[in-house]
C-alpha positions in Angstrom: 34.1 16.4 -2.2 31.9 18.6 -4.2 28.3 17.6 -4.4 28.0 18.9 -8.0 30.7 16.6 -9.4 29.7 13.4 -10.9 33.2 11.8 -10.4 35.0 11.8 -7.1 38.3 10.5 -5.8 38.7 8.7 -2.5 42.1 7.4 -1.4 43.3 7.1 -5.0 40.3 5.0 -6.1 38.0 6.5 -8.7 34.4 5.8 -8.6 31.3 7.2 -10.1 28.7 8.7 -7.9 25.2 9.6 -9.0 24.4 13.2 -8.7 21.4 14.1 -6.7 20.6 16.8 -9.3 20.4 14.6 -12.3 18.0 11.6 -12.5 19.3 8.3 -13.8 18.1 8.2 -17.5 17.8 4.4 -17.5 15.1 4.3 -14.7 11.5 4.9 -15.2 10.3 8.2 -13.8 8.4 7.9 -10.5 4.7 7.9 -10.9 4.8 6.4 -14.5 2.3 3.5 -14.5 3.0 2.5 -18.1 4.3 -1.0 -17.1 1.1 -1.9 -15.3 -1.8 -3.8 -16.9 -5.4 -2.4 -16.9 -6.3 -4.9 -14.2 -3.5 -3.7 -11.9 -4.7 -0.1 -12.4 -8.2 -1.1 -11.5 -7.0 -2.9 -8.4 -5.0 0.1 -7.3 -8.0 2.4 -7.9 -10.3 0.1 -5.8 -7.8 -0.2 -3.0 -7.2 3.6 -3.0 -11.0 4.2 -2.7 -11.1 1.8 0.2 -8.3 3.7 2.0 -9.9 7.1 1.3 -13.2 5.7 2.9 -11.1 4.9 6.0 -10.1 8.6 6.2 -6.6 8.6 4.7 -5.5 11.6 2.6 -5.6 11.1 -1.1 -1.9 11.0 -1.7 -1.3 8.5 1.1 -4.1 6.3 -0.1 -2.7 6.3 -3.6 0.8 5.5 -2.3 -0.5 2.6 -0.2 -2.7 1.3 -3.0 0.2 1.0 -5.4 2.4 -0.5 -2.7 -0.3 -3.2 -2.2 -0.5 -3.9 -5.9 3.3 -4.1 -6.2 3.4 -6.5 -3.2 0.6 -8.6 -4.6 1.8 -8.8 -8.3 5.5 -8.1 -8.0 5.3 -4.8 -10.0 4.3 -4.0 -13.6 3.1 -7.0 -15.7 3.1 -5.6 -19.2 5.1 -7.3 -21.8 8.8 -7.2 -21.2 8.5 -6.6 -17.4 8.3 -10.1 -16.1 4.8 -10.9 -17.1 3.3 -14.2 -15.9 4.4 -14.5 -12.3 2.0 -15.9 -9.7 0.3 -13.3 -7.5 0.8 -13.2 -3.8 -2.6 -12.9 -2.1 -1.2 -12.5 1.4 -1.5 -8.6 1.5 -5.2 -8.9 0.7 -5.8 -11.5 3.4 -4.2 -10.0 6.4 -7.2 -7.8 7.3 -9.4 -10.7 8.4 -6.7 -12.2 10.6 -6.1 -9.2 12.8 -9.3 -9.6 15.0 -8.8 -13.2 16.0 -6.0 -12.7 18.6 -7.6 -9.9 20.5 -11.0 -11.6 20.8 -9.4 -14.9 21.8 -7.6 -13.2 24.7 -10.9 -11.9 26.2 -13.3 -13.9 28.4 -16.7 -14.9 27.2 -18.3 -12.4 29.5 -16.1 -9.6 28.0 -17.0 -10.6 24.5 -20.7 -10.7 25.3 -20.6 -7.3 26.9 -18.8 -5.9 23.8 -21.5 -7.5 21.6 -24.3 -5.9 23.6 -22.6 -2.5 23.5 -22.2 -2.8 19.7 -25.8 -3.8 19.3 -26.9 -0.8 21.3 -24.7 1.5 19.2 -26.1 0.1 16.0 -29.7 0.6 17.3 -28.9 4.1 18.4 -27.3 5.0 15.1 -30.2 3.5 13.1 -32.7 5.6 15.1 -30.6 8.8 14.6 -30.4 8.1 10.9 -34.2 7.5 10.6 -35.0 10.7 12.4 
């Protein structure tokens, strides 16, 4: 089979195969945010800034931000694109749930030692910043 053909034959059955060289004209181009509301764009920008603060590269932060907005709202919400669906807040809430299991597995002595170490680190960093 030739990769450049848009029609191929397999065991006498004809089928259309999409060419890797020609984009499907009915789909929205990647990166086009025209179907998103202003609120969704603001959310994505805020999430992207948060990821960049954590040290992620700009492109990866943007990709994750839009993935989070899509997961939360179900995609673009402008007229004609399924506007009015309820938002799923779960992606925004998972961050606070991650620490509970690890701290519950430690003994009170281990948690106390960790807290003392953290307090010393904060004190040391504050002194270094003041100097």
